[in-house]
VEXFIPA-318016 format. One record per residue (C-alpha): residue in one letter; x, y, z. Coordinates in steps of 0.05 Angstrom, whole numbers, padded with zeros to 5 digits, always signed. Each point is the difference from the previous one (the first is absolute). Layout:
N
AXYZ;...
//
This chain:
879
M+00000+00000+00000;N+00022+00072-00008;R+00029+00028+00064;L+00007+00072+00021;T+00057+00024+00043;P-00026+00043+00057;L+00030+00068+00013;T+00032-00027+00063;L+00047-00043-00041;L+00036+00060-00029;L+00037+00020+00063;A+00022-00071+00012;L+00042+00003-00063;T+00046+00050+00033;L+00020-00049+00054;F+00067-00036-00005;A-00005-00071-00027;T+00030-00053+00044;S-00018-00071+00020;C-00047-00022+00056;G+00021-00047+00054;G-00018-00032+00065;G-00054-00048+00022;R-00072+00013+00020;S-00015+00020+00072;E-00050-00047+00030;L-00013+00049+00057;L-00031+00057-00038;F-00019-00032-00066;P-00010-00075+00008;S-00010-00043-00061;D-00075-00006+00006;V-00008+00075+00006;M+00044+00013-00060;T-00034-00054-00042;R-00067+00036+00010;A+00031+00068-00013;E+00035-00022-00063;K-00064-00030-00026;A-00039+00063+00017;L+00052+00043-00035;E-00001-00044-00061;T-00075+00005-00004;K+00003+00076+00009;I+00051+00012-00056;D-00038-00046-00047;T-00066+00036+00015;L+00032+00069-00010;G+00042-00020-00060;I+00064+00030+00027;V+00071-00023+00011;S+00011-00021+00072;P+00037+00056+00036;T+00040-00052+00039;D+00031-00024-00066;S+00047+00059+00002;L+00027-00021+00068;R+00048-00047-00036;F+00038+00063-00021;V+00004+00025+00072;D+00044-00021+00059;V-00054-00027+00047;T+00001-00053+00054;A-00048-00058-00001;E-00039+00033+00057;E-00006+00065-00038;R-00022-00037-00062;D-00054-00037+00040;A-00023+00064+00032;M-00007+00034-00068;T-00037-00060-00028;Y-00048+00000+00059;L-00012+00075-00005;Y-00014-00002-00075;A-00045-00060+00007;Y-00049+00038+00044;M+00016+00073-00015;S-00057+00044-00025;L+00003+00019-00073;P+00016+00075+00008;D+00059-00018+00046;L+00025-00048-00053;M-00008+00046-00059;D+00016+00068+00030;H+00063-00016+00040;S+00066-00028-00023;I+00031-00067+00017;A+00058+00038+00030;Y-00048+00037+00046;H-00031-00064+00027;L+00068-00034+00007;D+00028+00058+00041;N-00058-00005+00048;V+00006-00076+00005;R+00073+00008+00019;V-00018+00048+00056;S-00052-00049+00027;L+00050-00058+00000;R+00053+00045+00030;A-00048+00017+00058;R-00012-00074+00011;E+00075-00011+00006;E+00018+00062+00041;M-00057+00013+00047;P-00001-00040+00066;W-00070-00027-00013;G+00011-00013-00074;K+00008-00076+00002;K-00057-00007+00051;V-00052+00022-00050;P-00033-00061-00032;G+00006-00004-00076;T-00075+00002-00009;L-00003+00068+00036;F+00062+00026-00035;R-00029-00014-00069;A-00068+00030+00017;F+00017+00058+00046;V+00073+00021-00010;L+00021-00014-00072;P-00056+00037-00036;K+00004+00076-00005;R-00072+00013-00016;V-00046+00011+00060;N-00063+00030-00032;N-00010+00047-00060;E+00061+00044+00014;V+00050+00022-00052;L+00062-00045+00007;D+00064+00037+00014;D+00072-00009+00025;F-00016+00004+00075;R+00028-00069+00017;T+00067+00009-00036;T+00007+00072+00024;Y-00015-00008+00074;Y+00025-00070+00017;D+00066+00024+00028;E-00031+00054+00044;L-00056-00044+00027;S+00042-00062+00011;A+00052+00040+00039;L-00056+00028+00043;V-00025-00068+00024;D+00056-00051-00012;T+00013-00009+00075;M-00073-00004+00021;T-00048-00057+00010;M-00055-00008-00051;E-00052+00033+00046;Q+00046+00058+00016;A+00014+00009-00074;V-00073+00004-00019;L-00014+00052+00053;A+00062+00040-00018;L-00015-00001-00075;N-00071+00024+00013;R+00030+00057+00039;W+00047+00015-00058;A-00062+00002-00045;H-00036+00048+00048;K+00060+00045+00001;H-00007+00008-00075;I-00074-00004-00017;T-00067+00015+00031;Y-00073-00008-00018;Q-00039+00042-00050;P-00060-00021-00040;S+00006+00000-00075;D-00025-00033-00064;G+00003-00075-00014;R+00066-00001-00038;T+00054-00029+00044;S+00066+00037-00004;S+00065-00038-00003;P+00037-00008+00066;I+00053+00051-00021;A-00053+00051-00021;T-00036-00010+00067;L+00066+00010+00036;R+00018+00061-00041;N-00067+00033+00014;A-00004-00022+00073;L-00073-00021-00002;G-00048-00052-00025;R-00069-00028+00012;C-00006-00066+00038;G+00009-00041-00064;E+00065+00037-00014;Q+00025-00001+00072;S-00010-00076+00003;T+00031-00011-00069;F+00059+00041+00023;V+00010-00038+00065;V-00007-00067-00035;A+00054+00022-00048;V+00044+00021+00059;L-00007-00067+00035;R+00008-00043-00062;T+00063+00039-00018;V+00036-00030+00061;G-00030-00069-00009;I-00058+00003+00049;P-00064-00032-00029;A-00054+00054-00003;R-00068+00008-00031;Q-00053+00054-00007;V-00066-00016+00035;Y-00064+00034-00022;T-00070+00004+00026;P-00030+00014-00069;R-00056+00038+00035;W-00018+00010+00074;A-00066-00026+00025;H-00015+00055+00050;T+00021+00061-00041;D+00015+00021-00071;D+00073-00008-00023;N+00052-00054+00001;H+00069-00007+00030;A+00067-00034-00012;W+00056-00019+00047;V+00059-00048+00003;E+00013-00070+00026;A+00072-00021+00012;W+00023-00071+00012;V+00042-00001+00064;D+00032-00064+00026;G-00054-00047-00024;K-00063+00043+00006;W-00035+00056-00037;H-00008+00065+00039;Y-00035+00064-00021;L+00019+00073+00005;G-00025+00068-00023;A+00043+00020-00059;S+00045+00059+00018;E-00043+00007+00063;P+00046-00029+00053;A-00029-00031+00063;P+00040-00023+00061;V-00010-00073-00019;L-00022-00044-00057;D-00073-00019-00008;N-00023+00069+00022;A-00027+00057-00042;W-00053+00054+00001;F-00045-00045-00042;D-00004-00056+00052;A-00072+00016+00017;P-00026+00011-00071;V+00032-00066-00022;M-00042-00036+00052;R-00062+00025-00038;A+00026-00021-00069;M-00033-00053-00043;M+00059-00019-00043;L+00076+00012-00002;H+00044-00026-00056;T+00069+00000-00030;T+00036-00029-00061;A+00059-00048-00007;F+00043+00001-00062;G+00002-00061-00043;D-00022-00072+00014;Y-00008+00008+00075;D-00024-00055+00046;G-00008+00025+00072;D-00047-00009+00059;E-00048+00056-00018;E-00067-00009-00036;V+00009+00012-00074;L-00050+00050-00026;S+00023-00004-00072;K+00059-00024-00041;N+00026+00022-00068;D+00062-00004-00043;C+00036+00054+00040;F-00021-00002+00073;T-00043-00032+00053;E-00051+00042+00039;L-00004-00020+00073;N-00053+00010+00053;V+00036+00023+00064;T-00064+00020+00037;P+00006-00057+00051;N+00068+00029+00022;Y-00036+00060+00028;I-00073-00014+00019;R-00050-00055+00011;T-00025-00027-00066;A-00048-00053-00023;P-00014-00034-00066;M-00055+00031-00042;T-00029-00054-00046;V-00044+00020-00058;R-00039-00054-00036;V-00026+00020-00069;L-00060-00037-00030;D-00037+00004-00065;G-00076+00008-00006;A-00009-00075+00009;G+00039-00001+00065;K+00062-00033-00030;P+00071+00023+00016;V+00032+00048-00051;E+00073-00012-00015;G+00042+00057-00027;A-00042+00057+00027;T+00036+00064+00020;V-00011+00019+00073;T+00023+00067+00027;Y+00002+00017+00074;R-00015+00075+00003;I+00006+00053+00053;Y-00031+00069+00002;N+00054+00054-00007;Y+00002+00066-00037;A-00073-00010-00016;E+00011-00062-00042;L-00002-00074+00014;Y+00074-00013-00008;P+00021-00072-00017;L+00046-00025+00055;V+00009-00070-00027;T-00022-00035-00064;R-00009-00075-00001;T-00024-00051-00051;T-00048-00055+00023;D+00023-00073+00000;D-00039-00061-00024;R-00043+00005+00062;G-00018+00071-00018;E+00040+00026+00060;A+00048+00058+00011;V+00035+00009+00067;T+00045+00052+00031;N+00019+00022+00071;L-00021+00070+00020;G-00011+00042+00062;L-00064-00003+00041;G-00045+00051-00033;D-00047+00012-00058;V+00016-00005-00074;V-00042-00001-00063;I+00007-00062-00043;F-00010+00007-00075;A+00001-00062-00045;S-00005-00005-00075;K+00006-00051-00055;G+00010+00034-00066;K-00034+00067-00012;D-00072-00022+00010;L-00005-00039+00066;V+00015+00035+00065;A-00016+00000+00075;M+00014+00048+00057;E-00011-00003+00075;M+00030+00027+00065;M+00038-00050+00042;T+00022+00004+00073;N+00062-00037+00021;K-00001-00030+00070;E+00045-00041+00045;G+00006-00069-00028;G-00016+00021-00071;S-00062+00016-00042;T-00033-00030-00061;L-00044+00035-00051;E-00040-00031-00057;L-00012+00042-00062;T-00044-00018-00059;L+00020+00031-00067;R-00056+00038-00035;P-00003+00042-00063;L+00028+00070+00009;D-00067+00034-00013;T-00030-00036+00061;I+00045+00036+00049;P-00044+00044+00045;A-00005+00072-00023;E+00016+00023+00070;Q+00039-00032+00057;H+00018+00026+00069;L+00057-00027+00042;R+00025+00011+00071;L+00074-00020+00000;T+00035-00007+00066;P+00076-00002+00006;P+00038-00043+00051;V-00008+00025+00071;E+00048+00050+00030;Q+00055-00030+00044;T+00056+00026+00043;P+00070-00021-00024;E+00053-00026+00047;I+00055+00046+00025;R+00068-00030-00015;Y+00048+00053+00027;T+00016+00037+00064;E-00008+00074+00015;A+00076+00006-00001;Q+00003-00030-00069;A-00055+00047-00023;A+00038+00060+00026;E+00064-00021-00034;N-00037-00012-00064;A-00030+00070+00003;R+00070+00029+00010;L+00027-00037-00060;L-00059+00020-00043;A+00014+00073+00016;E+00073-00008-00019;E-00018-00034-00065;D-00052+00053-00016;A+00053+00053+00009;V+00047-00034-00049;R-00054-00006-00053;E-00025+00070+00011;A+00071+00027-00008;Y+00001-00033-00068;T-00069+00022-00022;S+00017+00072+00020;T+00044+00000-00062;F-00061-00009-00045;P-00021+00060-00042;T-00043+00053+00033;A-00049+00049-00031;E+00053+00054+00006;Q+00051-00043-00037;A-00052-00014-00054;A-00011+00075-00008;S+00075+00011-00004;L+00006-00053-00055;A-00058+00031-00038;D+00036+00067+00003;E+00065-00031-00026;L-00036-00034-00058;S-00041+00063-00016;A-00064-00040+00009;T-00061+00045-00002;G-00075-00009-00005;E-00024-00071-00007;D+00072-00026+00001;R+00014+00033+00067;T-00065-00027+00030;L+00017-00071-00023;L+00072+00004+00025;L-00021+00026+00068;D-00049-00058+00006;L+00043-00056-00028;F+00070+00012+00027;P-00014-00008+00075;K-00036-00066-00015;S+00064-00030-00029;R+00028-00011+00071;G+00063-00043-00003;Y+00000+00000-00075;H+00004+00076-00003;A+00072+00004-00026;T-00019-00044-00060;I-00064+00039-00014;E+00037+00066+00007;S+00053-00023-00049;F-00054-00021-00049;L-00033+00068+00004;R+00065+00037-00008;H+00020-00039-00062;A-00070+00010-00028;A+00005+00076+00012;E+00068+00003-00033;S-00031-00030-00064;G-00062+00044+00003;R-00046-00057+00021;L-00016+00018+00071;H-00074+00009-00013;H-00006-00069-00032;A+00042-00031+00056;L-00047+00028+00052;L-00062-00022-00039;L+00031-00069-00003;L+00014-00004+00075;S-00070+00026+00015;S-00031-00057-00041;L+00031-00051+00048;T-00021-00023+00069;E+00033+00030+00062;K+00035-00066+00013;D+00031+00003-00070;L+00036+00063+00022;H+00038-00044+00049;D+00028-00051-00049;V-00019+00012-00074;S+00054-00017-00051;I+00028+00066-00024;T+00023-00034-00064;A-00072-00018-00014;L-00021+00073+00010;E+00056+00026-00044;Q-00023-00048-00055;V-00070+00029+00004;L+00029+00071-00005;D+00037-00021-00062;R-00064-00021-00035;D-00023+00040-00061;L-00061+00030+00034;T-00037+00063-00021;D-00025+00054+00047;A-00070-00031-00009;D+00028-00068+00021;W+00029+00031+00063;Q-00070+00023+00018;E-00021-00074+00004;P+00030-00039+00059;M-00029-00064-00028;I+00049+00006-00057;Y+00064+00016+00037;C-00010-00031+00069;P+00041-00064+00008;R-00042-00027+00057;V-00059-00043-00023;L-00025-00039+00061;D+00015+00011+00073;R+00055-00051+00012;E+00044-00012-00061;P+00073+00021+00002;I+00013+00057-00049;A+00056-00030-00040;P+00043+00039-00050;Q-00029-00033-00062;Q-00026+00057-00044;P+00050-00016-00057;E-00025-00072+00000;L-00072+00025-00003;D+00017+00047-00057;L+00029-00059-00038;I-00060-00044+00012;C-00047+00055-00023;E+00041+00010-00062;Q-00006-00074-00016;I-00075+00002+00010;L-00018+00066-00031;G+00054+00012-00052;S+00012+00071-00024;E-00068+00016-00031;E-00047+00053+00028;L-00057-00034+00038;S-00060+00024+00039;R-00006-00016+00074;E-00052-00053-00016;E+00048-00033-00050;R+00058+00003+00050;V-00044-00031+00055;T-00025-00055-00047;R+00070-00020-00022;I+00030+00001+00070;L-00058-00037+00030;E+00004-00053-00055;R+00074-00013+00013;V-00005+00000+00076;G-00062-00044-00006;Q+00044-00053-00031;L+00040-00007+00065;A-00019-00055+00047;Y-00038+00015+00065;D+00038-00041+00052;K+00007+00008+00075;Q+00025-00070+00016;Y+00068+00022+00022;N-00023+00066+00029;P-00050-00016+00056;L+00013+00067+00035;N-00023+00034-00064;L+00064+00042-00003;P+00006+00045-00060;M+00057-00018-00048;T+00036+00054-00038;P-00030+00015-00070;A+00062-00023-00038;S+00003-00066+00037;T-00074-00012-00013;W+00010+00014-00074;I+00061-00045-00006;L-00032-00057+00039;R-00065+00007-00041;R-00041-00011+00063;G-00018+00031+00066;N-00051+00006+00055;Q-00056+00052-00002;R+00041+00056+00031;S+00060-00012-00045;L-00042-00001-00063;T-00038+00062+00023;V+00064+00039+00014;L+00028-00021-00068;L-00064+00020-00037;I-00007+00068+00033;R+00074+00017-00006;L-00003-00017-00074;L-00062+00042-00010;R+00032+00059+00036;T+00063-00009-00041;A-00045+00004-00061;K-00027+00066+00029;V-00068-00029+00016;P-00025+00024+00069;A-00014-00065+00036;W-00010-00021+00072;F-00025-00056+00044;D-00070+00007+00029;F+00009-00031+00069;G-00074+00001+00016;N-00019-00046-00057;S+00069-00032-00013;V+00002+00021-00074;V+00045+00041-00044;R-00027+00066-00026;Y+00026+00048-00052;R-00020+00067-00031;D-00015-00001-00075;D+00014+00056-00050;E-00065+00035+00019;G+00017-00002+00074;R-00051-00054+00017;E+00018-00053+00052;R+00001-00070-00028;V+00003-00067+00037;I+00045-00058-00019;P-00035-00059+00033;Y+00064-00040-00007;L+00046-00031+00052;K-00052-00015+00053;E+00026-00065+00028;E-00039-00042-00049;K-00066+00031+00021;E-00054+00006-00051;S-00009+00066-00036;A-00042+00051+00036;A-00074-00014-00010;A-00022+00067+00029;D+00022+00071+00006;C-00046+00030+00053;P+00013+00069+00028;L+00001-00003+00076;Q-00057+00038+00033;L+00002+00006+00076;T-00047+00037+00048;Y+00005+00012+00075;E-00043+00032+00053;Q+00030+00006+00068;G-00065-00004+00039;T+00014-00045+00059;N+00066-00023-00030;T+00060+00023+00041;V+00046+00007-00060;R-00003+00070-00029;T+00032-00016-00067;P+00014-00073-00019;H+00070-00011-00027;Y+00022-00057-00046;T+00037-00057+00036;S-00013+00035+00066;H-00076-00010+00001;F-00019-00035-00064;T+00025-00034-00063;I-00029-00021-00066;G+00012-00071-00021;Y-00016-00049-00055;F-00006-00075-00011;D+00057-00020-00046;P-00028-00025-00066;A+00058-00050-00004;D-00008-00037+00066;G-00059+00031+00037;Q+00043+00025+00058;M-00010+00067+00034;C+00046+00056-00023;T+00006+00074+00017;Y+00005+00059-00048;Y+00064+00034+00020;F-00021+00073-00003;D+00041+00050+00039;D+00003-00013+00074;M-00033+00044+00051;V-00034+00047-00050;P-00071+00025+00014;Y-00056-00037-00036;T-00014+00063-00040;D+00068-00007-00035;L-00022-00067-00029;Q-00062+00023-00035;G+00002-00021-00073;K+00057-00049+00008;S-00006-00059-00048;L-00019-00069+00026;L+00024-00048-00054;Y-00032-00063+00029;P-00073-00019-00002;D-00011-00029+00071;N+00017+00053+00051;F-00013+00012+00074;L+00009+00053+00052;L+00032-00020+00066;A-00008+00049+00058;G+00025-00010+00071;S+00004+00034+00067;R+00048-00023+00055;L-00021+00003+00072;A+00047+00020+00055;D+00016-00072+00017;G+00021-00016-00071;T-00066-00034-00020;V-00024+00018-00070;L-00071+00010-00024;A+00004-00012-00075;S-00051-00001-00056;I+00007-00027-00071;R-00050+00024-00052;R-00003-00019-00073;M+00001+00058-00050;S-00037+00009-00065;C+00036+00030-00060;G-00020+00072-00012;E-00041+00008+00064;P+00019+00044+00059;M+00024-00036+00062;A-00010+00027+00071;I+00056-00008+00050;D-00028-00020+00068;F+00030-00027+00064;D-00027-00051+00049;R-00006+00023+00072;E-00005-00035+00067;E-00041+00032+00054;G+00037+00007+00066;A+00068-00012-00029;L+00026+00061+00038;A-00009-00001+00077;V+00034+00020+00065;I+00054-00052+00007;G+00039+00023+00062;N+00024+00060+00040;F+00062+00044+00004;D+00015+00058+00046;S-00001+00065-00040;E+00041+00035+00054;S+00060-00045-00013;L+00065+00039-00004;Y+00054+00007-00052;E+00056+00050-00018;D-00009+00047-00058;L+00059+00014-00046;S+00022+00058+00044;G+00007-00047+00059;E-00062+00026+00036;E-00045-00051+00033;R-00072+00002-00025;S-00063-00041+00004;L-00036-00027-00061;L-00063+00037+00023;S+00037+00067+00004;T+00025-00010-00072;T-00063-00026-00034;G-00055+00035+00039;R-00066-00034+00014;G-00030-00049-00049;Y+00028-00054-00043;Y+00074-00004-00017;L+00049-00045-00036;L+00062-00028+00034;V+00057-00033-00037;L+00058-00036+00035;A+00054-00005-00053;R+00073-00017-00009;D+00055+00034-00040;A+00033-00036-00059;H-00058-00049+00001;E-00035-00017-00065;P-00069-00015+00030;S+00001+00067+00037;D+00018+00035-00065;H-00059-00033-00035;I-00049+00020+00055;L+00022+00072+00002;R+00000+00007-00076;D-00071-00028-00003;L-00023+00048+00054;G+00030+00057-00038;A-00047-00016-00057;I-00060+00021+00041;A+00029+00068+00018;D-00026+00062-00037;R+00043+00042-00045;S+00028+00040+00059;G+00020-00065+00034;K-00055+00004+00052;L-00027-00068+00022;P-00075-00011+00009;I+00009-00018+00073;P+00052+00021+00052;T+00059-00047-00008;V+00060-00016+00044;V+00059-00042-00023;L+00047-00026+00054;T+00067-00035-00009;R+00046-00030+00052;Q+00056+00049-00018;K-00003+00069-00032;P-00023-00013-00071;S+00044+00014-00060;E-00017+00056-00047;A-00015-00052-00054;L-00052-00034+00043;H-00030+00066+00025;S-00007+00024-00072;L-00047-00058-00016;L-00056+00031+00043;P+00018+00072+00018;G-00072+00017+00016;A+00002-00044+00062;A+00024+00017+00070;W+00066-00038+00011;G+00033-00023+00063;V+00038-00053+00038;D-00034-00056+00038;T+00035+00004+00068;Q-00054-00039+00037;G-00004-00065-00039;L-00070+00014-00024;D-00002-00066-00038;K-00007-00036+00067;A-00059+00043+00021;L-00032-00011-00068;A+00009-00075+00004;E-00032-00002+00068;G-00060+00043-00019;L-00012-00041-00064;E+00014-00067+00033;R+00057-00013-00048;S+00063-00040+00011;L+00067+00035+00003;P+00040+00018-00038;L-00044+00038-00048;D+00023-00002-00073;Y+00022+00069-00023;P-00026+00044-00028;V-00062+00005+00045;V-00059+00043-00020;I-00062+00016+00041;V-00060+00045-00008;A-00026+00020+00069;D-00035+00056+00035;T+00015+00040+00062;F-00052-00041+00039;N+00053-00055-00007;R-00040-00043-00050;V+00039-00035-00056;V-00041-00013-00063;Y+00056-00021-00046;F+00065-00038+00010;H+00052-00025-00047;Q+00070-00027+00011;G+00054-00019-00049;Y+00008+00005-00074;T-00057+00018-00045;I-00017+00039-00063;G-00059+00047-00007;I-00003+00024+00072;G-00021+00069-00024;E-00062-00029-00032;Q-00015-00040+00063;I+00005+00062+00043;A-00043+00040-00048;D-00051-00056+00004;V+00002+00002+00077;L-00007+00076+00001;S-00060-00002-00047;R-00037-00043+00050;L+00017+00036+00064;
//
């Protein structure tokens, strides 16, 4: 057969050719493991039609162990990692991993199974791969080479905290070096970073996710490290005094499912949730909480078991029924998985026409549910659910007060180191100075003042790019280009890729259209410097003749349509670079979409991806938007194009203005497999912004939900008719708000001037809000940001609010809610609260109460949550 040589083979040709030697290590890569890996790699290269990358290793001086490691990696490596990175790159990282095994004191203690799954692979999630391991091995190994494994894990997490801290951001995961350079990351980036740190020195590590919380909207990620024979957890770059302790201890006890992935053909003790050609998904929920098997039995209309039905275990979160686990029924019609003790919604389907849905409660000892498949059109037009999360519990304290005090001291020292570094980031004044130097005026000055401070640790590179652009008279275009990117792109975008865009032959009219010049297509693909390759591909497709936009679209679509849709070796759905996709003649949905849109933009056709409907759109010669119903994961072509029409009357509803994914979503039943899907319109926008949006599927529904203070959700699902207005409405529960305890309103604290005051003297008579928070504490940050959302334009809160911390709060924390009265809790008010509410100590910070000066508490929340502002607004509307 004809074989294509991947791009990664090119760099290998620069390596010196010598002979291989040595025998195979039975410790890391025993014969049975390598036999399976070699067979998997042979199948992969035959399927892809490429030359095996490992063939070139015969020209390289490698040991038998290095050769086996490379074979194992390539056997299970995802397609983008294979195509977009050189053999030399992977070999350098393999050598560091094997070096750590030889040099670190725990290296030889790590079982081969764990080394192959949790040390050898670089990829953790969907991050951009980089040179972190080869760059930082010497520094990190020197830091911990005299420590025990446990000491090393704790010390390396402190090293991480010294360099990075939490900040929410979009779903693209920065590379470890980019995260380090910019000193921040969301939880997915923090955990990816710490896993990279631990694996660099040979410590098995994995990222653990709760895909969605049960008691509140949002998800979370952290790290597990294997220490002397056992897995332990830790908050990523959030050091605690000991292992198996973190701020999320209490929320985890209310989770329904926690999972992780193991690279390659992994066979461990955990329940396997799914297995593919690249990794094994593991259920680690039983490591944290009580679980029980949830058995779903699917029957047909005659009461016979249905084999091969798709069963999804779903949880309410962000106003959708999110699929936690997907199973396929066996010959008995059964699907089983172990989950926490709470409520889920089970949705089963066989093909696109037969479905079933019902709520299921998991209890001690396990639960069983029978579902009978019926035609889709027999699903009730309206359903109402009361979904209860696992009960709140008090986590165990695993450290002493002395350890806590020492940990606080070290955190402050580490914060100071990081803050000294971030103080070198560009300020508004420096941005203004740069604008003056570059003679930026008008729109250019406005853009520069906005963009430059956002570049953070990448500022020197961005500044250099702007200076060079100004020297060549292209400053305006350079600023337009930067403004078309996401804020995170300003931290790590390839400057070569941007320069290639600047070098395009674009007219002034083209520069008025971001969807022609912007190199970002989706939200997660790396922006690779491949514009010359795209120019060449377009030249091959279009030739040199003058063509209308429609003709250019038709020709490009025809050629891209000849490529194979294939995600077999890309289960994470990672986007591959356009050139690699074109050379390989195949790709997953994201890779084909990026290629198609980049080619259209190269051909000067404004094109973009409609995230709400998952289709490509472009603008024709008359300026009309057109839909390309192509590349939709083998779904049938759209059978409808209904404009969305929503109405809302507040009436007795407590929500003033419903927002998408916060209060409601619009979903559809997939015409390919009958499963429930969500239209991914913009998050958190008011319903009025969605009027007229296209619904491209015929069977749609509106899901609305309200969450009670204890985490319980009242949800409704109502079918929608194409072209008819749909009213948003929320279920309510009488008596959900009540007096739940007492707290002395004359309790004392110190204000920021050091003066002792009572709560009553600060708030005055009536209802007030009290927050007990912590500095440098992600859950506290979340709570305060959410409360800030209910302040008016002047920053005034709708109710007198006091925020107390155990030490004088930092300016950064204070700035999150400046409209509150701030102070220091010198009296240990958490103890008084726990007593008055009959709660066990310690309370999980942050703590929020709504009470009045007659000492009555009507609302209480402790620990991590999202949407506290909405909950408080709901409470206030009913007082």
